[in-house]
N, C-alpha and C positions, 0 to 999 in steps of 0.2 A: 251561405249559398246566395248566388246572384240571381235577382228576379227575372232577368231577360238575357237571352244570348247576346244581345247588343252590349249590355253592361259587362258581361263576362269577357267579351272580346276587347272592349275599351280598357277594363282593368288589367287584363293580361298583357296588353300592348304597352300601356302607360305606366305599369308598375315596375317596369325595368328600364332604366334610362337608356341602354343601348338599343332596345326595341323602339322606345319612343323617338330616339334620334333618327332611326332609319325610317320610321313612319313619317315623321315631320318633314324629312328631306324629300320624301316622295310627293307629299301634297303641297308643300309651300312653293311659292314662285322662287326661282333660282336667286334673284336679287335679295329676297328676304332671308333665305337659308344661308346665304353667304355671310350675313351679318350676325348670325347666331353662333356662339361658342358651345357647340354640342357637348364638348368635354365637361362642361360645368353643370349639366343637367343632374338634378338630384330630386329624390322624392320628398314631397312636403305633404304631411298628413294634415288635412283639414277636417274639421267637424261640420257635418251637414246638419243645419237646423232650419226649422220653420221660422218665418219672420214673426217678430213679437208684435203686439198691438202698436208699440211705439215705432217700430220700423215701418209698419203699414201707414201710420199716421204721417210719418216723415215723408212718405212717397205720395201723400195726398189722399190717403185712404183707399187706394186701389185694391181691388179684389180680382180674383181669377175670372169672375163673371163679367166684369166691365169689359166692354169692347166686343162682345160676341155678336156675331151677325144675327139679325132677326130671321126667324124661320120664313122660308118661302111658302107662299100659299099656292096651291095647285089650281 
């Protein structure tokens, strides 16, 4: 089951190459879409994983908390 309606829509659209091609043609600038061979679209199954400590260290130790805006005081 998909956790959100957005995820369900995205997966339904992009899990079928013909639907993905139609969606991309609609949103991409014409000059960009003209350079894509939509007939070659194919599914690629990728594994989603959390970054390892080594991945985080390679990025300079960034965490999700870094860069948050400080709270405003009333």
